[in-house]
N, CA, C and O atoms as a MOPAC input file, in Angstrom:
PM7 MOZYME 1SCF
protein

 N     42.27600 1    31.65200 1    -7.31000 1
 C     42.12400 1    32.85600 1    -8.09200 1
 C     41.68700 1    33.99400 1    -7.17900 1
 O     40.82500 1    33.81600 1    -6.31900 1
 N     42.28300 1    35.15200 1    -7.37200 1
 C     41.94700 1    36.31400 1    -6.56500 1
 C     40.68600 1    36.98200 1    -7.10600 1
 O     40.50400 1    37.06500 1    -8.32100 1
 N     39.81700 1    37.45700 1    -6.21900 1
 C     38.67800 1    38.24100 1    -6.69400 1
 C     39.15700 1    39.51000 1    -7.40500 1
 O     40.28000 1    39.96700 1    -7.19100 1
 N     38.30100 1    40.06600 1    -8.24200 1
 C     38.67900 1    41.21800 1    -9.04700 1
 C     39.10600 1    42.42100 1    -8.23900 1
 O     40.05300 1    43.10700 1    -8.62200 1
 N     38.44200 1    42.69900 1    -7.13700 1
 C     38.80500 1    43.88400 1    -6.36100 1
 C     40.13400 1    43.70000 1    -5.64100 1
 O     40.87100 1    44.67000 1    -5.45800 1
 N     40.45800 1    42.47500 1    -5.22600 1
 C     41.77600 1    42.22800 1    -4.63500 1
 C     42.86700 1    42.44900 1    -5.65200 1
 O     43.88200 1    43.08200 1    -5.36400 1
 N     42.65400 1    41.92600 1    -6.84100 1
 C     43.65000 1    42.06300 1    -7.89900 1
 C     43.81100 1    43.52100 1    -8.30200 1
 O     44.93500 1    44.00300 1    -8.44900 1
 N     42.71700 1    44.21700 1    -8.48000 1
 C     42.77600 1    45.62900 1    -8.85600 1
 C     43.46200 1    46.44700 1    -7.77300 1
 O     44.33600 1    47.26100 1    -8.06800 1
 N     43.07500 1    46.23600 1    -6.52800 1
 C     43.69000 1    46.95900 1    -5.42000 1
 C     45.16900 1    46.66800 1    -5.29300 1
 O     45.96400 1    47.57100 1    -5.03200 1
 N     45.54300 1    45.41600 1    -5.47500 1
 C     46.95800 1    45.04900 1    -5.37900 1
 C     47.77200 1    45.69000 1    -6.49700 1
 O     48.88400 1    46.16400 1    -6.26100 1
 N     47.23300 1    45.70800 1    -7.69900 1
 C     47.95800 1    46.32000 1    -8.80900 1
 C     48.09100 1    47.83300 1    -8.63500 1
 O     49.13800 1    48.40000 1    -8.94900 1
 N     47.04800 1    48.48500 1    -8.14000 1
 C     47.12700 1    49.92000 1    -7.88200 1
 C     48.12700 1    50.19900 1    -6.76300 1
 O     48.89400 1    51.15800 1    -6.83900 1
 N     48.12000 1    49.37300 1    -5.73700 1
 C     49.06500 1    49.52400 1    -4.63500 1
 C     50.50100 1    49.34400 1    -5.11700 1
 O     51.37600 1    50.12700 1    -4.74900 1
 N     50.75200 1    48.34200 1    -5.92100 1
 C     52.09700 1    48.12400 1    -6.45300 1
 C     52.53200 1    49.25600 1    -7.37700 1
 O     53.71100 1    49.61000 1    -7.40500 1
 N     51.60000 1    49.82400 1    -8.12700 1
 C     51.91900 1    50.96700 1    -8.97900 1
 C     52.34500 1    52.16900 1    -8.14300 1
 O     53.30700 1    52.85600 1    -8.48700 1
 N     51.63900 1    52.42300 1    -7.05800 1
 C     52.00100 1    53.52800 1    -6.17000 1
 C     53.35900 1    53.32500 1    -5.52000 1
 O     54.14600 1    54.26500 1    -5.41200 1
 N     53.63600 1    52.10900 1    -5.09000 1
 C     54.93500 1    51.81500 1    -4.47700 1
 C     56.06000 1    51.96300 1    -5.50000 1
 O     57.11800 1    52.50900 1    -5.18700 1
 N     55.83500 1    51.48000 1    -6.71400 1
 C     56.84900 1    51.61300 1    -7.76200 1
 C     57.07800 1    53.08800 1    -8.11300 1
 O     58.20800 1    53.49300 1    -8.38600 1
 N     56.01900 1    53.88100 1    -8.10500 1
 C     56.14600 1    55.30600 1    -8.39900 1
 C     56.94800 1    56.02200 1    -7.32100 1
 O     57.77700 1    56.87700 1    -7.63300 1
 N     56.71300 1    55.68400 1    -6.06100 1
 C     57.49000 1    56.27400 1    -4.95900 1
 C     58.96400 1    55.88600 1    -5.08400 1
 O     59.84500 1    56.72700 1    -4.90900 1
 N     59.23100 1    54.61700 1    -5.38700 1
 C     60.62000 1    54.16900 1    -5.54600 1
 C     61.28200 1    54.91300 1    -6.70900 1
 O     62.43600 1    55.32900 1    -6.60200 1
 N     60.55600 1    55.08000 1    -7.81700 1
 C     61.08800 1    55.81900 1    -8.95200 1
 C     61.39800 1    57.26600 1    -8.57000 1
 O     62.43400 1    57.80600 1    -8.95700 1
 N     60.49700 1    57.89200 1    -7.81000 1
 C     60.73200 1    59.27100 1    -7.40100 1
 C     61.97200 1    59.39200 1    -6.53900 1
 O     62.80100 1    60.27600 1    -6.75400 1
 N     62.10100 1    58.50700 1    -5.56600 1
 C     63.21400 1    58.60200 1    -4.61900 1
 C     64.53600 1    58.19700 1    -5.26500 1
 O     65.56500 1    58.82400 1    -5.01600 1
 N     64.51400 1    57.16300 1    -6.08400 1
 C     65.76700 1    56.64000 1    -6.62900 1
 C     66.24900 1    57.39700 1    -7.86200 1
 O     67.45400 1    57.57400 1    -8.04000 1
 N     65.34100 1    57.84300 1    -8.70700 1
 C     65.75800 1    58.41500 1    -9.98800 1
 C     65.46300 1    59.90100 1   -10.14000 1
 O     66.33400 1    60.66500 1   -10.55500 1
 N     64.26100 1    60.31100 1    -9.81400 1
 C     63.83100 1    61.65000 1   -10.17900 1
 C     64.32500 1    62.72900 1    -9.21800 1
 O     64.82700 1    63.76000 1    -9.66600 1
 N     64.19900 1    62.52100 1    -7.94000 1
 C     64.57300 1    63.55200 1    -6.96600 1
 C     66.07800 1    63.83800 1    -6.97200 1
 O     66.45400 1    65.01000 1    -6.95300 1
 N     66.96200 1    62.82600 1    -6.99800 1
 C     68.40000 1    63.15400 1    -6.99200 1
 C     68.88700 1    63.86700 1    -8.25500 1
 O     69.90100 1    64.56200 1    -8.19700 1
 N     68.21200 1    63.72200 1    -9.37800 1
 C     68.69700 1    64.29700 1   -10.63900 1
 C     68.11900 1    65.66600 1   -10.95700 1
 O     68.35900 1    66.18500 1   -12.04600 1
 N     67.37500 1    66.26100 1   -10.05500 1
 C     66.78200 1    67.56800 1   -10.32900 1
 C     67.60300 1    68.66100 1    -9.67700 1
 O     68.39400 1    68.40600 1    -8.76900 1
 N     67.40800 1    69.89300 1   -10.15400 1
 C     68.15000 1    71.02200 1    -9.58000 1
 C     67.33900 1    71.77000 1    -8.52400 1
 O     67.81800 1    72.76800 1    -7.98600 1
 N     66.15000 1    71.32400 1    -8.22100 1
 C     65.29300 1    71.80200 1    -7.12700 1
 C     64.96700 1    73.29100 1    -7.21200 1
 O     65.06200 1    73.99700 1    -6.20900 1
 N     64.58700 1    73.77500 1    -8.38400 1
 C     64.04200 1    75.12200 1    -8.46000 1
 C     62.56100 1    75.06300 1    -8.07500 1
 O     62.04400 1    73.98600 1    -7.78100 1
 N     61.88400 1    76.19700 1    -8.07200 1
 C     60.50700 1    76.25700 1    -7.55700 1
 C     59.54400 1    75.39100 1    -8.36500 1
 O     58.71100 1    74.68900 1    -7.79300 1
 N     59.65400 1    75.43900 1    -9.68900 1
 C     58.74500 1    74.65100 1   -10.52600 1
 C     58.96100 1    73.15100 1   -10.32700 1
 O     58.00000 1    72.38300 1   -10.26700 1
 N     60.20200 1    72.74500 1   -10.22800 1
 C     60.51200 1    71.32600 1   -10.04400 1
 C     60.01800 1    70.82800 1    -8.69400 1
 O     59.48800 1    69.72100 1    -8.59500 1
 N     60.18500 1    71.62400 1    -7.67200 1
 C     59.71400 1    71.23100 1    -6.34000 1
 C     58.19100 1    71.09400 1    -6.33400 1
 O     57.65100 1    70.17300 1    -5.72100 1
 N     57.50100 1    72.01000 1    -7.01500 1
 C     56.03900 1    71.91900 1    -7.09000 1
 C     55.61600 1    70.65600 1    -7.84600 1
 O     54.68200 1    69.96800 1    -7.43300 1
 N     56.29400 1    70.35600 1    -8.94100 1
 C     55.96100 1    69.16600 1    -9.71700 1
 C     56.27200 1    67.88500 1    -8.94100 1
 O     55.50600 1    66.92200 1    -9.00600 1
 N     57.37900 1    67.86500 1    -8.21400 1
 C     57.68800 1    66.70000 1    -7.37600 1
 C     56.66100 1    66.53600 1    -6.26400 1
 O     56.33200 1    65.41400 1    -5.87800 1
 N     56.15500 1    67.65500 1    -5.74800 1
 C     55.09300 1    67.58100 1    -4.74200 1
 C     53.82200 1    66.97500 1    -5.30100 1
 O     53.16900 1    66.16600 1    -4.64300 1
 N     53.47300 1    67.37000 1    -6.51900 1
 C     52.28300 1    66.80700 1    -7.16800 1
 C     52.47900 1    65.31300 1    -7.41300 1
 O     51.57900 1    64.51700 1    -7.14700 1
 N     53.65200 1    64.92800 1    -7.91900 1
 C     53.94300 1    63.51100 1    -8.15100 1
 C     53.88500 1    62.71000 1    -6.85200 1
 O     53.38800 1    61.58400 1    -6.84200 1
 N     54.38400 1    63.27500 1    -5.76900 1
 C     54.35000 1    62.58100 1    -4.48200 1
 C     52.91700 1    62.40800 1    -3.98800 1
 O     52.56400 1    61.34900 1    -3.46800 1
 N     52.09800 1    63.42900 1    -4.14400 1
 C     50.69100 1    63.33200 1    -3.73300 1
 C     49.97600 1    62.26200 1    -4.55600 1
 O     49.17900 1    61.49600 1    -4.01400 1
 N     50.25200 1    62.20500 1    -5.84800 1
 C     49.63200 1    61.19000 1    -6.70200 1
 C     50.08500 1    59.79100 1    -6.28300 1
 O     49.27200 1    58.86800 1    -6.22600 1
 N     51.37200 1    59.62900 1    -5.99000 1
 C     51.87200 1    58.32100 1    -5.57800 1
 C     51.26600 1    57.87900 1    -4.24700 1
 O     50.88200 1    56.71900 1    -4.09300 1
 N     51.18100 1    58.78800 1    -3.29800 1
 C     50.56900 1    58.44600 1    -2.00600 1
 C     49.08000 1    58.14500 1    -2.19600 1
 O     48.54100 1    57.24400 1    -1.55200 1
 N     48.42400 1    58.88900 1    -3.06900 1
 C     47.01600 1    58.60800 1    -3.36300 1
 C     46.82000 1    57.23400 1    -3.96700 1
 O     45.85900 1    56.54200 1    -3.63100 1
 N     47.72100 1    56.82500 1    -4.85800 1
 C     47.64400 1    55.47300 1    -5.42100 1
 C     47.82700 1    54.41200 1    -4.34300 1
 O     47.13700 1    53.39200 1    -4.34900 1
 N     48.74000 1    54.64400 1    -3.43000 1
 C     48.96300 1    53.68600 1    -2.35300 1
 C     47.73200 1    53.58700 1    -1.45900 1
 O     47.31500 1    52.48900 1    -1.09200 1
 N     47.15800 1    54.72300 1    -1.11000 1
 C     45.96200 1    54.72100 1    -0.25600 1
 C     44.78700 1    54.05400 1    -0.96400 1
 O     44.08000 1    53.24200 1    -0.36700 1
 N     44.57700 1    54.39300 1    -2.23100 1
 C     43.47400 1    53.80200 1    -2.98300 1
 C     43.65900 1    52.29500 1    -3.13700 1
 O     42.70900 1    51.53200 1    -2.96000 1
 N     44.86200 1    51.86600 1    -3.46300 1
 C     45.11900 1    50.43400 1    -3.60300 1
 C     44.94500 1    49.68600 1    -2.29700 1
 O     44.39500 1    48.58600 1    -2.27800 1
 N     45.40800 1    50.27200 1    -1.21000 1
 C     45.21500 1    49.64600 1     0.08900 1
 C     43.75400 1    49.57800 1     0.47800 1
 O     43.30000 1    48.57900 1     1.03600 1
 N     43.01800 1    50.63600 1     0.18800 1
 C     41.59400 1    50.65000 1     0.50700 1
 C     40.84000 1    49.58900 1    -0.28500 1
 O     39.99600 1    48.88400 1     0.26700 1
 N     41.14100 1    49.47500 1    -1.57500 1
 C     40.44900 1    48.48500 1    -2.40400 1
 C     40.79600 1    47.05600 1    -2.00300 1
 O     39.91600 1    46.20300 1    -1.88700 1
 N     42.07400 1    46.80400 1    -1.79600 1
 C     42.46000 1    45.43000 1    -1.48100 1
 C     42.06300 1    45.04200 1    -0.06100 1
 O     41.57600 1    43.93300 1     0.15900 1
 N     42.26100 1    45.92800 1     0.89900 1
 C     41.89400 1    45.59200 1     2.27800 1
 C     40.38800 1    45.68900 1     2.49600 1
 O     39.83500 1    44.95400 1     3.31400 1
 N     39.72400 1    46.57900 1     1.78100 1
 C     38.26900 1    46.67800 1     1.90000 1
 C     37.57900 1    45.43300 1     1.40400 1
 O     36.60500 1    44.97600 1     2.00300 1
 N     38.07500 1    44.88000 1     0.31500 1
 C     37.47900 1    43.64300 1    -0.18900 1
 C     37.85400 1    42.46700 1     0.69800 1
 O     37.08900 1    41.50900 1     0.80900 1
 N     39.02500 1    42.52400 1     1.33300 1
 C     39.42600 1    41.45000 1     2.24800 1
 C     38.51700 1    41.42400 1     3.46700 1
 O     38.09200 1    40.35400 1     3.90100 1
 N     38.21700 1    42.59100 1     4.02300 1
 C     37.37200 1    42.62400 1     5.21500 1
 C     35.93900 1    42.20900 1     4.89600 1
 O     35.28500 1    41.57600 1     5.72400 1
 N     35.44600 1    42.55300 1     3.71600 1
 C     34.09100 1    42.12700 1     3.36400 1
 C     34.05700 1    40.63500 1     3.05600 1
 O     33.04400 1    39.97600 1     3.28900 1
 N     35.16000 1    40.09600 1     2.53100 1
 C     35.20300 1    38.65700 1     2.26300 1
 C     35.25400 1    37.86100 1     3.55400 1
 O     34.78100 1    36.72600 1     3.60500 1
 N     35.82400 1    38.44500 1     4.59600 1
 C     35.91900 1    37.75200 1     5.87200 1
 C     34.67600 1    37.99300 1     6.73500 1
 O     34.62900 1    37.53500 1     7.87700 1
 N     33.68100 1    38.69300 1     6.21900 1
 C     32.45000 1    38.92200 1     6.96400 1
 C     32.53800 1    40.05700 1     7.93500 1
 O     31.73000 1    40.13200 1     8.86100 1
 N     33.50600 1    40.96400 1     7.76100 1
 C     33.66800 1    42.08300 1     8.67600 1
 C     33.29100 1    43.40100 1     8.02100 1
 O     33.82500 1    44.44700 1     8.39000 1
 N     32.39400 1    43.36900 1     7.06900 1
 C     31.99100 1    44.57400 1     6.34800 1
 C     31.28900 1    45.56600 1     7.24600 1
 O     30.92600 1    45.23800 1     8.37500 1
 N     31.09600 1    46.76800 1     6.75700 1
 C     30.39800 1    47.80300 1     7.53200 1
 C     28.94800 1    47.40400 1     7.74100 1
 O     28.35800 1    46.74900 1     6.88300 1
 N     28.38100 1    47.77900 1     8.83900 1
 C     27.01700 1    47.38800 1     9.18700 1
 C     26.06400 1    48.43000 1     8.76000 1
 O     24.85900 1    48.28600 1     8.96400 1

């Protein structure tokens, strides 16, 4: 069984990756790229990258503390 922080971090990481794939595969090609759309796609991209960073931090941070390599 995975500890709670590993599971939470992994799910957040997978959500961010799925959001990036959705943006690249579906949303970006179907837009007409006016100023408002570009700004909204930028916000969506920042949110997706933030989810990836947060998920990686949670899952890898708990991994390093589980292995005894936590911050001193």
